[in-house]
C-alpha positions as CSV (number, residue, x, y, z in Angstrom):
1,X,100.2,32.7,90.1
2,X,100.7,34.8,87.0
3,X,99.1,38.2,87.2
4,X,100.5,39.6,84.0
5,X,97.1,39.4,82.2
6,X,95.4,41.3,85.0
7,X,98.0,44.0,85.3
8,X,98.0,44.5,81.6
9,X,94.3,45.3,81.6
10,X,94.3,47.6,84.7
11,X,96.4,50.7,83.9
12,X,97.2,53.5,86.4
13,X,95.0,56.0,84.6
14,X,91.9,53.8,85.3
15,X,92.9,53.5,89.0
16,X,93.4,57.2,89.4
17,X,90.1,57.9,87.7
18,X,88.3,55.4,89.9
19,X,89.7,56.9,93.1
20,X,88.9,60.4,92.0
21,X,85.3,59.4,91.2
22,X,84.9,57.7,94.6
23,X,86.3,60.8,96.4
24,X,84.0,63.1,94.4
25,X,81.0,61.0,95.3
26,X,82.0,61.0,99.0
27,X,82.5,64.8,99.0
28,X,79.5,65.9,97.0
29,X,76.9,66.0,99.8
30,X,79.1,68.1,102.0
31,X,80.0,70.5,99.2
32,X,76.4,70.8,98.1
33,X,75.3,71.6,101.6
34,X,78.1,74.2,102.0
35,X,77.2,75.8,98.7
36,X,73.5,75.9,99.5
37,X,74.2,77.6,102.8
38,X,76.5,80.1,101.1
39,X,73.8,81.1,98.6
40,X,71.1,81.3,101.2
41,X,73.4,83.4,103.4
42,X,73.6,86.0,100.6
43,X,69.9,86.6,100.7
44,X,69.5,86.9,104.4
């Protein structure tokens, strides 16, 4: 099989951006909860 057409379309920048986006989406709830607790902690 010839994958030259597929590899020409998918460049490394796109792959890195996709992985970074997935990581950010996975981390967002934890970071938001941590930040919320920090801010609430300042007012206690």
